[in-house]
C-alpha positions in Angstrom: 46.4 -135.0 2.8 46.0 -136.5 6.2 43.8 -139.4 7.1 42.4 -139.7 3.7 40.5 -143.0 3.5 42.2 -144.5 0.5 44.1 -147.8 0.0 47.2 -147.4 2.2 48.9 -150.7 1.5 50.9 -150.6 -1.8 51.2 -153.7 -3.9 54.8 -154.2 -2.8 53.7 -154.5 0.7 51.0 -157.0 -0.1 53.4 -159.5 -1.7 56.1 -161.5 0.0 59.7 -161.6 -1.2 60.6 -164.6 -3.3 63.9 -165.9 -4.3 63.4 -166.6 -7.9 61.1 -164.6 -10.2 58.9 -161.8 -8.9 56.0 -160.3 -10.9 52.8 -158.3 -10.5 50.0 -156.7 -12.4 49.7 -153.0 -12.3 46.0 -151.8 -12.3 44.9 -148.9 -14.4 42.6 -147.5 -11.7 41.6 -148.9 -8.3 38.8 -148.0 -6.0 39.8 -146.8 -2.7 37.8 -148.5 0.2 38.4 -147.4 3.7 40.8 -149.6 5.5 38.3 -151.0 8.0 36.1 -152.2 5.2 38.3 -154.9 3.8 40.4 -157.6 5.4 42.6 -157.7 2.3 41.8 -154.3 0.5 44.2 -155.0 -2.3 42.6 -158.2 -3.3 39.1 -156.7 -3.3 40.3 -153.7 -5.3 42.1 -155.8 -7.9 39.0 -157.8 -8.6 37.4 -154.8 -10.3 40.6 -153.3 -11.8 41.4 -152.9 -15.5 45.0 -154.3 -15.8 47.2 -152.2 -17.9 50.7 -153.8 -17.3 52.6 -156.6 -15.8 56.2 -156.6 -14.6 58.5 -159.4 -13.6 62.2 -159.5 -12.7 64.7 -162.1 -11.7 68.4 -163.0 -11.5 69.7 -164.5 -14.8 71.5 -167.8 -14.7 71.5 -168.4 -11.0 74.0 -171.1 -9.6 72.4 -174.4 -9.2 73.3 -177.6 -7.3 73.5 -180.9 -9.0 70.0 -181.6 -7.9 68.8 -178.3 -9.5 68.4 -176.3 -6.3 69.3 -172.6 -6.1 72.6 -171.9 -4.4 74.2 -168.7 -3.2 76.1 -166.5 -5.6 79.7 -166.6 -4.8 81.6 -163.5 -4.0 85.3 -163.7 -4.5 86.3 -160.1 -3.8 86.4 -156.8 -5.7 83.4 -155.7 -7.6 80.5 -158.1 -7.7 78.4 -158.6 -10.9 74.8 -159.9 -10.8 73.2 -160.6 -14.2 69.6 -159.7 -14.1 66.5 -159.4 -16.3 63.2 -157.7 -16.4 60.1 -158.2 -18.5 57.2 -155.8 -19.0 54.0 -156.2 -20.9 51.5 -153.4 -21.2 51.6 -149.7 -20.5 54.6 -148.8 -18.2 57.0 -146.0 -18.9 60.0 -146.8 -16.8 61.4 -149.1 -14.1 64.0 -148.3 -11.3 65.8 -150.6 -9.1 67.0 -150.4 -5.6 69.4 -152.9 -4.1 69.8 -153.8 -0.4 72.6 -156.1 1.0 71.8 -157.5 4.5 68.9 -155.0 4.5 71.3 -152.0 3.9 71.0 -149.7 0.8 73.6 -150.9 -1.8 74.8 -148.4 -4.4 75.6 -149.9 -7.8 76.4 -149.1 -11.4 75.2 -150.7 -14.6 77.6 -152.7 -16.8 78.0 -151.2 -20.3 76.8 -147.7 -19.3 79.0 -144.8 -18.3 76.9 -144.5 -15.1 78.4 -143.7 -11.8 77.5 -145.6 -8.6 74.0 -144.6 -7.5 71.3 -146.0 -5.4 68.7 -146.1 -8.0 69.0 -146.5 -11.8 66.0 -146.1 -14.2 65.3 -148.1 -17.3 62.9 -147.6 -20.2 60.2 -150.2 -19.9 59.2 -150.3 -23.6 60.9 -153.7 -24.0 62.4 -156.5 -22.0 66.0 -156.1 -20.9 68.9 -158.1 -19.6 71.1 -155.9 -17.4 74.0 -156.4 -14.9 74.3 -154.8 -11.6 78.0 -154.1 -10.5 78.8 -153.1 -6.9 81.3 -153.3 -4.1 79.4 -154.9 -1.1 78.5 -152.5 1.7 78.4 -155.5 4.2 79.8 -159.0 4.6 83.0 -160.7 5.4 84.6 -164.0 4.3 82.5 -166.9 5.5 79.2 -164.9 5.6 76.1 -165.8 3.5 73.9 -162.6 3.2 70.7 -161.8 1.6 70.6 -159.4 -1.4 67.1 -157.9 -2.1 66.3 -156.4 -5.4 63.4 -154.0 -5.5 61.7 -152.6 -8.5 60.0 -149.1 -8.4 57.5 -148.4 -11.2 57.7 -145.1 -12.9 60.2 -143.7 -10.4 60.5 -140.4 -12.2 56.8 -139.5 -11.9 55.9 -136.8 -9.4 52.6 -134.9 -9.1 52.7 -131.2 -10.1 50.0 -130.3 -7.4 48.0 -128.6 -10.3 46.6 -131.4 -12.4 47.0 -134.0 -9.6 48.1 -134.1 -6.1 48.1 -137.9 -5.5 50.5 -140.6 -6.4 47.8 -143.3 -6.8 49.4 -146.3 -8.0 52.7 -144.9 -9.0 55.9 -146.2 -7.3 54.7 -149.8 -6.8 57.4 -151.8 -5.2 58.2 -155.5 -5.7 61.1 -157.3 -4.2 63.0 -160.4 -5.1 66.0 -161.9 -3.2 69.1 -164.0 -3.8 71.9 -165.0 -1.4 75.6 -164.1 -1.6 78.2 -166.4 -0.2 81.3 -164.4 0.8 84.6 -166.2 -0.1 86.6 -163.0 0.6 86.2 -159.7 2.3 84.8 -156.8 0.3 87.1 -153.7 -0.3 87.5 -151.8 3.0 86.2 -148.6 1.4 84.2 -147.8 -1.7 85.4 -144.3 -2.7 83.0 -144.1 -5.6 79.9 -144.7 -3.6 77.5 -141.8 -3.1 76.6 -140.4 0.3 73.0 -140.6 1.7 71.0 -137.4 1.4 71.2 -135.0 4.3 67.6 -134.1 5.3 67.1 -135.4 8.8 68.0 -134.4 12.3 67.4 -135.8 15.7 67.5 -139.4 14.4 67.1 -142.3 16.8 66.2 -146.1 16.8 64.8 -147.6 20.0 62.2 -150.0 21.3 58.9 -149.3 23.1 56.5 -151.6 24.6 53.2 -152.5 22.7 50.2 -150.7 24.2 46.4 -151.1 23.7 46.4 -147.8 22.0 49.1 -148.8 19.5 47.2 -152.0 18.6 43.7 -150.5 18.4 44.5 -147.1 17.1 47.9 -146.7 15.5 47.9 -150.1 13.6 44.3 -149.7 12.6 44.9 -146.3 11.1 47.8 -147.6 9.2 45.6 -150.4 7.7 46.1 -153.3 10.1 42.8 -153.7 11.9 41.9 -156.4 14.5 45.5 -157.0 15.6 45.7 -158.1 19.3 48.5 -159.2 21.5 47.5 -162.9 20.8 47.8 -162.4 17.1 50.8 -160.0 17.0 53.4 -162.7 16.5 51.6 -164.1 13.5 52.9 -161.5 11.1 54.9 -158.1 10.8 53.2 -154.7 10.9 54.2 -151.2 10.4 53.1 -147.6 10.8 54.4 -144.3 9.4 53.4 -140.9 10.7 54.4 -137.4 10.0 53.8 -135.0 12.9 51.7 -137.7 14.5 49.3 -138.1 11.6 49.0 -140.9 9.0 49.6 -139.3 5.7 48.8 -141.2 2.4 49.7 -139.0 -0.5 50.9 -135.4 0.2 51.9 -132.9 2.9 52.6 -129.2 2.7 55.8 -128.2 4.5 56.0 -124.9 6.4 58.2 -126.0 9.3 60.3 -129.1 10.4 58.1 -132.3 10.4 58.7 -135.2 12.9 58.9 -138.6 11.1 58.1 -141.8 13.0 58.2 -145.3 11.5 57.3 -148.3 13.8 57.7 -152.0 13.1 56.4 -154.9 15.3 55.5 -158.6 15.1 57.4 -161.9 14.7 60.1 -162.0 17.5 63.6 -162.4 16.2 63.0 -160.9 12.7 65.8 -158.6 11.7 65.3 -155.6 9.5 67.0 -152.5 8.3 64.8 -149.4 8.1 65.6 -146.6 5.5 64.0 -143.3 4.8 64.1 -142.3 1.1 64.0 -138.9 -0.6 63.5 -139.0 -4.4 64.7 -142.6 -4.3 68.0 -141.9 -2.4 68.4 -143.0 1.2 68.4 -140.3 3.8 71.3 -140.2 6.2 70.5 -141.1 9.8 73.4 -140.4 12.1 75.7 -140.8 9.0 74.2 -144.2 8.0 71.9 -145.0 5.2 69.7 -147.2 7.4 68.9 -148.3 11.0 69.1 -152.0 12.1 66.3 -153.3 14.3 65.4 -156.7 15.7 61.9 -157.4 16.6 61.0 -158.8 20.1 57.9 -160.1 21.8 55.8 -157.4 23.0 58.1 -154.7 21.6 57.7 -152.1 18.9 60.9 -151.0 17.0 60.8 -147.3 16.5 62.9 -145.3 14.0 62.4 -141.5 13.9 63.8 -138.1 12.9 62.9 -134.6 12.0 62.7 -133.4 8.3 64.3 -130.0 7.7 62.4 -128.2 4.9 65.4 -126.0 4.2 67.3 -129.0 3.0 64.4 -129.9 0.4 63.5 -128.7 -2.9 60.0 -127.4 -3.8 58.7 -131.0 -4.5 60.2 -134.0 -2.9 59.1 -137.7 -2.9 59.4 -139.3 0.5 58.8 -142.9 1.6 60.2 -145.5 4.0 61.3 -149.2 3.3 61.8 -152.0 5.8 64.1 -154.7 4.3 64.7 -158.1 5.8 68.2 -158.6 6.7 68.0 -162.4 6.1 66.1 -164.8 3.9 63.8 -166.2 6.5 60.6 -165.5 4.6 59.8 -162.2 6.3 58.1 -159.7 4.0 59.7 -156.5 2.5 57.6 -153.3 3.0 57.5 -149.9 1.2 55.2 -147.2 2.4 53.1 -145.0 0.2 55.0 -142.5 -1.7 54.3 -139.0 -0.1 54.8 -135.8 -1.9 56.3 -133.2 0.4 55.8 -129.7 -1.2 56.7 -126.2 -0.2 54.0 -123.7 -1.3 55.3 -120.4 -2.8 
């Protein structure tokens, strides 16, 4: 549905990444004000929400200095292990996790399970759990200190059936936490067990354009960022996502190839990796799982491509994430999940 006046910013985009424990409340049902009616629509909506669940997650037993300050996790080669825990209270069926190293999608497996490397693993949210992520790093060299971002996705297996409901609503909330990894050795030169990104895009490119008045006053406002000017642009980071030139909030019927365009602008020098996801798996862009961008003053980073419906199933979940490549306090973003469906 195009230009539907619903709450465009998901909870994960409203919260900043933090390095220790991340948690959020999941509302049962939230009113949907127009973007222009609220300076912070999530906060206004949450005031009237009936909370049904709370989720938090964090690294278990992080290394600490003698003074009690958090230190980077040491990486000494081979497969890295990160002990992790999550806690759920209330009505939530499942939780999935995505990992990003230096902003790049990081496949992993779960210790104690006969699971292969995958970009997303799903867990029953009926009880708190201690888990361990195991992976061969997709980035880094000896001497580097890189940011590892852990992103939770609520109810990742949910998908509208287009009969009883056509909208995702508050499903697929995302919340990020981050830790640092200090590389004392190089990772393996190749990870033969790692899955390949999904093939669904063509004509992929990443480039920079100049900020225009139309972009500030129209494109950003449509995406839920009103009242941004050239003078205030450097005070934060802002994004847009369009399909065939339109802002789409929940679903889109596919009858022919669709042009996807994601833009990111704001704080000069901020480094991000941009990834498109299909059913919680990254989509290949010129053979890579993400595109690296660095924001500049007066510039807009653009990542775009064309979705080929012939490579999709009848129902597909699509979204985009922008993941900070460092731990400089810049926010993580996930767009609304959009249902791409092909009518019979």
